[in-house]
C-alpha positions, 0 to 999 in steps of 0.5 A: 500500500502506497502512502502519500500526503497531499500538501493541503492535507498536511497544511490542514493538520499543521494548522489544526495542531497550531490552533490547539496550541493557540487555544491552550496558550492563554491558560499557559500565559496565566501561569508562566509570566516569562511567556511575554518575552517571546517575540510579538510576531510569534506570539501576541498576548493581551491581558485585561480584566481577567481576560487573556487572549493569545494569538500568533500574527505569523500564523495568521499571515501564513494562513492568509497567504496559504488561502490566497495561493489556494484560491489563485491556484484554482483559477487556472 
């Protein structure tokens, strides 16, 4: 049986794993104050009134780029 991975399947799994990590980051940010030393392009954490929000600008940029390339690729 031949095993192969389609590029978008791999990218999808990678984005799902990244999403799970990002969902857990606010919980980790509450307990580890040194997480704020990570460069902002990799991890951005917002704290306000007991609310924690963490995201990755780099991941968002890569996701948008991937989506644009996918949409443009279907146009051919």
